[in-house]
N, C-alpha and C positions, 0 to 999 in steps of 0.2 A: 495467628500473627502473619503467617505466610499469605493467607487469603487477603488480609488488609493490604499488604505490600503489592500483591498481584492486582488487586482492584485499583490501587493508585497508579500502577504502571499502565493498566488498560486505558486510563484516561489520557495518558501522555502519548501513547503509540501513534495516533493519527498525526501528531505534530513532529515526530522524529525525522521523517523524510523531508519535510519542508525545512526544518531548522538545519539539518545536515546539508541540504542543497544550498541554502543561503550562505552558510559558513564556508563550505568548500568553494563555492563560486567567488565569494569575496577574496579568499586566499588566492585563487587562480587569477583573479582580475589584477592583483598587485604583483603577480609574477611576470617577469619579462617574457614576451612572446605569446602571451595568452590570447585566446579568441573568445570573447564574451559569449557569443551565441553557441559555439561548439562546447565551451566549458559548461554553460548552463544546461545544455542538452545531456551531456555525459554525466554531470553531477546529478541531474534530476532522475535519470534512469538508474544510476547507481544507488541513490538514497531513497527515492520514492518508490521504486520497484524493488531494487535489490535488498537494501537493509531492511526496509519496511516489510518486505515479503518474508525474510528470515524471521523477523520478530513476530509477525502475525501467524506465520506457519507454526513456529515453535509454541507460541501461545495457545493456539487451538489444539495442538497435539499433546502438550504436557501440562497445561493449566486450563483444561476444558471447562471445569465446573464454574469458576468465577467469570470466565468469558461468556459462557452460555447464559449465566445469570444477567450479565450486563446487556445482553442482546434481548433478554426477555424470553428465552427458550429454556426448556428443561435440560438439566445436566445429563451427562453420560449418554449422549446420543452418537451413533456412528458417523453422522455428518461431519462432526468436528475433525476427526482424523483425516477424512477426505479433503475438507476445506483446508486443513493445515498442510497437507501434501501439495495441493494446488498452489497455495500461497508460497510455500517453500520452493516449488518449481519455478514460479515466476521470479522469486527472489534470486535463485541461482542464475537465471537468465540475465537479470538486471545487474548482478555483480560482474559477470563476464562479458557483457555486451560491448563495452568500449574496445575490447581487444579483437573484435571480429568484424568491424566495419559497419557502414550505414545500413546495409540490408539486414544484418543480424539485429541491429538496434531497432529497426522497423518491425521485424518479426516479434521482438520482445515486447514492444509497445502494443502491437496488435493482440498478442496473447493476454497481456495485462488488461487491456481495454475490454476485451470480450469477457474475461473473468470478473472484473470489478464493475463494469456497467451492468452485467448480468446479476451480480450480487445486489446492486442498487435497485434493480427491478424487484428482486426478492424482498428487499427492505420495504419498498413501497407497497408491495402486496401485503406484507405483514401489517403495515400501518393501516391500510384500507380494510382488509378483511378481519384482522384481529385487534385492531386499535392498539397495536404494539408501538408505543412511543418511548420505549426504554432507550437510555442513552446510547447503548451499543447498537441499536437498530436505527434510531432516528436522529442521533446526535452527530458529533463531528465525523465519525467514520462514514456515515451516509454521504456527507458532503465530499469527503475524500474520494469515495467510490465513484462519484459523479464527476467532480471537477478535475481531478488529477488525470484520468485518461484523456479527457478533452484537451486539457493543457498540454499534455505530452504529444498528442497528435498534431496540434497546431504548432507547437515548438519544433517538432521534427520537420514539418512542411516548410516552415520559415528558414530553418538552419540549413537544410539540405537542399 
């Protein structure tokens, strides 16, 4: 039963950061004194790096078997704990970034971009060398790994 719930949650994880960003930015937009660009940047970092990082980190560390299955990899491998900690680390940075200024936000985006674009390269390698087109390897998470770092870099450059 838990595995079925975890499998369903895995399908939703790539969208949590996007939905959270949109809702929080809409709320900020209707709050007096808001700055759409700044609010969008801060909410994107908070939700797409922070909240998402906590979710994926805890997922890899504590629900490894169904996540490995969704990626098309064998369960119970040590890489999951390490990937979980890396995701959790970027998640912590994303949650605290807005309190430390633009340079910290940039450093957070860079760390996130290196990790996630690097993960995307790994996904492509899996698709090409092992024909691994499992949903967790070639589905929405792959596009998240590619598009969100690029989006955050461009948004940072525009806003700051």
